[in-house]
N, C-alpha and C positions, 0 to 999 in steps of 0.2 A: 370705759370702753364697752363694758357689758351693757350699759344703758344704751349706747349707740346702737350695738348690734340689734338689741331687742326692739328698739323703736324702728329702725330701718326695715327690719323684716315685717313689721306690722303697720308701716306708716299709712297704708291705704285704707285702713279700717278703724272702727271704734273698738277699742279693745275691752269688750264686755262679753258676757255670756251670750251665746246665740240662741235665738229662739227656735224651737222646734216646730213653730206653726208654719206650714207651707201653704202656698196659695191654693185655694179650693177651686176657684173659677177665675177665668181670664177673659176679657172681651177685648176686641179689636179697636174699641174707640180710643182716640188719642185726645189730648187736651193741651193747653198753653203751659208755660212756666209759671203762670200767675199764682197758683197756691204755694209755690216755693220761694217766691220773691221775698226778699228781705234778708235778715240775720237771725240765725238760730244758734244757741249756746247751751253746752252741757253745764252741769255742776262739776266741782273737783271729783274725780274718781280715780281709783287705784287700779294699777295693772302690773302685777309682779311687785318689784321693789321701787317703781316710779309711779308718779300721779300725772294726770292729764286734765286740762281744759280743752275742749274742742269747739271750734266755731264754724259754722257753714254760712257762706254769704252767696246768695243768688241775685244776680242782677241781669235781667233779660235772659240772654243764653249764656251768660258767664257764670261759673261756679267756682268757688274758692273754699278749700278745706284748710283750717289752720289748726295744728295741734301743738299746744304749748306743754313742754315737758317740765315737771317740777320734782324736786327731791324730797319734799315733805307734804304731809296729809292735809295741810291748809292751802296748798297750791301758791306759796308765797315766796319760795325760793326757786327761782326758774333755772333751768339747765339748758333750754334750747327751744327753737321754734321751727316747726316744719310747716311749710306752705305749699300745698298742691293746688295748681290753677288749671282749670278746664275751660273749653269753649264749646260752642255748638250744642248746648244743652237741648235735647229733644225728649219730650215727655210722650211715652208710648202707651201700651196696652193697660187697661184698668185691671187691677188685681184685688180679689177679695180673699182675706186670710181666713183661717179656721175660726179665729176669734170673732169674725164678723166685721172687723176694721177693714178699710180700704186703702188702696194706694196705687202706685203705677210702676211700670218698668220705665226706664229711661236710658239714654245714651249721652256720653260727653266725649270730647276729644282732648287729649293731653295738651296743655300748653307748656307748663313748666313744673318741676320739682325742685325745691329749694330748701336750704337749711341754714339757720343762724345760731351759732353757739352763743350761749350767754354766761357761761362760767369758764374761768381761766383753766380748770382742770380738764374741762371739755375739750378746750382748744388743744391743750397739750396732748391728749389722747388721740384727737383727730390728726394731729400733725405727725405723731409717732407712727400711725398706721397708714399714713399717706391715703387718708380716707377718700374715696371717689377719685383718687388720682391727684388730690391736692395736698401739698406739703406746706401751704401758706395760709392755713386758717387763722383768722384773727376774731377776737371777741366782738360780739354785736355786728358782725359783717356777713352778709348773706353769700352762700355759694349756690350756684345751680348745678344740680347733678342729673338733669334730664339726659336720658340716654347713656349714662355712665354706669360703670360697674363698682358698687361699693361693698367691699368684703366679698361675700359669696352671692350678693343679690345684683341682678341687672335690671336697671330701670328703663322703661320704654322711652322711645323718642317722641318728639312733638307729633301731634296729629294722630297718635294712636288711639283707636276708639276703644272706650271702656263702656260695659254695659252695667247697669245698677238696678236696684229695686228699693223703693221706699214705702213706708206705711205712715199714714197721717191720722192721728187722733187728736182732735181738737187743736191746741197749740203745741202738741208734741209730735216730733218728727223721728221716725226711726229708720235707719239705712241699713241695707245689706252691704256686702263686700262690693267693691268695684272690680269687675272681671274683665280680663283682656282675652279670655278663651274663646269669645264668640258665643258663649252661654250666659244667659241671665242668672244672677243668684235666686235661690228659691226660698230664702228666710232672711230675716232682718234681726239686728241686734236691739234687744228690748231692755237692757239693764240700765242704761243711761240715756234718756231722751234728750234730743235737741229741742230746746224750748224757744218758741218764737218771741223775739223781742219787740 
């Protein structure tokens, strides 16, 4: 359950150290989603007592973030899979970071938030907690928690707008938080890059 709580609280972001580099200049030029098109994957990385592999898939204006959670440092014993899907991806203002690297602000709309437990012990913990209002979790079966309250965290309903920021350095993509506050993030996570496949 500790792992469940930890991941749910941080499910919308890559769990790495945040860069102190803030944008230095912003222009109002917009672009298409072309430079993000495709599949981007991290290496196995640690966060607290669990490990993650993150995948980002961009197809046209659809964006999917997949967080696979593991219990070991080689990312071979899986615990569960979080899948956040978004639509209406729109690339906005250009951003130049203090490092000289460039990127863009962007916006997306929530489609679904879903979780699939892949360990029997995880299923037992979810059912005992009636997590997200469900008491019938089963192994390798997805549950949609869009718009639901899970523990102390309330998740947004479909079509909620999220604002984001990314930095692109060659084949490495670095994302900031996905924000629903109406403000764009001002920094990106740089410890574990998403690498273009």
